[in-house]
VMD Tcl script that draws the C-alpha trace (Angstrom):
set ca {
  {-1.57 15.31 -10.56}
  {-0.28 11.97 -9.54}
  {-2.53 8.91 -8.01}
  {-1.38 5.89 -6.59}
  {-2.69 2.88 -5.17}
  {-1.03 0.24 -3.21}
  {-1.20 -3.62 -3.58}
  {0.41 -6.18 -0.58}
  {0.89 -9.64 -1.80}
  {2.24 -12.74 -0.22}
  {5.58 -14.17 -0.93}
  {4.56 -16.27 -3.70}
  {2.77 -12.94 -5.55}
  {-0.60 -13.55 -4.91}
  {-3.09 -10.65 -3.38}
  {-3.59 -10.49 0.63}
  {-7.36 -10.55 0.83}
  {-8.34 -7.47 1.83}
  {-4.87 -5.37 0.54}
  {-5.32 -5.39 -3.27}
  {-5.17 -2.57 -4.81}
  {-8.76 -2.84 -5.92}
  {-9.08 -2.19 -2.20}
  {-6.70 0.80 -1.71}
  {-7.95 4.40 -1.66}
  {-6.20 6.29 -4.17}
  {-3.76 8.70 -3.18}
  {-3.49 11.61 -4.94}
  {-0.88 14.33 -4.78}
  {2.33 15.26 -3.08}
  {3.29 13.48 0.23}
  {5.89 13.67 2.57}
  {4.88 11.55 4.93}
  {0.82 9.56 3.69}
  {-1.01 6.97 5.66}
  {-1.83 4.22 3.07}
  {-5.52 2.50 3.69}
  {-7.70 -0.13 2.19}
  {-11.77 -0.53 2.60}
  {-10.60 2.68 4.97}
  {-8.48 0.55 7.37}
  {-4.47 0.90 7.72}
  {-3.75 -1.54 9.86}
  {-1.35 -4.04 8.90}
  {-0.65 -5.87 11.84}
  {-1.43 -9.31 11.05}
  {1.24 -9.23 8.46}
  {3.76 -8.79 11.38}
  {6.10 -11.13 10.41}
  {5.29 -12.83 6.99}
  {7.20 -11.80 4.11}
  {5.37 -9.35 1.84}
  {5.78 -7.99 -1.65}
  {4.65 -4.66 -2.33}
  {2.84 -3.49 -5.29}
  {2.53 -0.19 -6.76}
  {0.01 1.16 -9.11}
  {0.91 4.41 -10.16}
  {-0.61 7.04 -12.91}
  {1.41 10.11 -13.89}
  {3.50 9.78 -10.45}
  {7.12 9.14 -9.18}
  {7.86 7.23 -6.15}
  {10.84 8.51 -4.28}
  {10.80 6.42 -1.26}
  {8.35 4.65 1.05}
  {8.50 3.11 4.92}
  {6.26 -0.09 6.11}
  {5.60 -0.20 9.27}
  {2.98 -1.21 12.08}
  {0.99 1.77 13.48}
  {1.48 3.01 16.60}
}
mol new
graphics top color blue
foreach p $ca { graphics top sphere $p radius 0.5 }
foreach p [lrange $ca 0 end-1] q [lrange $ca 1 end] { graphics top cylinder $p $q radius 0.2 }
display resetview
């Protein structure tokens, strides 16, 4: 079974505090729609309008697509 953690960095490649891979809950298994969370929270609205880089730390996993959106 594969595993993945996600980190979010600013445009310069610096980890945004609270959104590092070390803060991310590990995602295990196959998913079509899985919400990622950092320290138990998935709200990324503070990043709206900012340029970011997404980092995927994966083990025995394949990434086919992802969607980055604000909460509904």
